[in-house]
N, C-alpha and C positions, 0 to 999 in steps of 0.2 A: 076843311077849313086851314085855312093858310093862315101863317101868323104874320103879324106888321113885322118890318123891315125893322131892328134895333139900329139903331144911330150910333155911328164909329166911335163918338167921344168918350176920349176916356177922362176930361177933365182936366187933360196939360194944353191949354191953350195961349199959345207963343207962334205967331206968322214970323213964319222966313221971309223975308220981300225979294228975295233972287227969285226962289221960285214962287212965290205968292202961295204957298200951302201950311197948313197947322202943322208944327210939331211932333205936336199929339197923336192926332187923327189923321194928317195928311189932305185935307179938303181943303179947298180954297172960299176965300170968304163969302162967295156967291152960294156956294154950295152945304156951306155950312148954315147960312143964313134961310137960303128956301128950303132944307133938306124936311121940315115937318108940313110942308104944304105941297112938298113936290110929290110925283104920281109914281109907284110903288116898281115901274119900268126904271125912271131916273133914279132911283133911291138904291136900286140892284144893277144901275148902268155906274155909278158911282162908286160902291164898295168894289165892283169890278177892277176899277182904277187903283185902287190903294195898294195891292201888295208891290205893284214894280215902284209905284211912290214912294211908299215906304223901305224899299231898296236901297232905292236911289237918294236917299236924306238919312237914311243909315252909313252908307259907302261916304257921304260928306262929312258925317259927324252932327248931325242935325238932327236926327232921331230923337226926340224924347219919350217918346209911347213905349207900350209894354213890347219886350223884344225875345225871342222867337213867339208869335202867336198863331194861332190857327187860324186862317180866313174861315172855316166853317161854321167858326162859332157869331159869325158877323150876317149868318143868314138864317 
């Protein structure tokens, strides 16, 4: 039995205007808004994008989410 995909939301909701990503979870507004109704394949695709986004945001001093974070916890 597959486990549902857990949202990467960490309740730190602040959007970065330049990247369009949330500074707490690294998702776009469209990804956040559509998460609950998105198919599992789309949710997993989004999760796969987040590590690189987090690194990029951290590099620019924009990351507000937990760090470091084991990506395996997201799956």
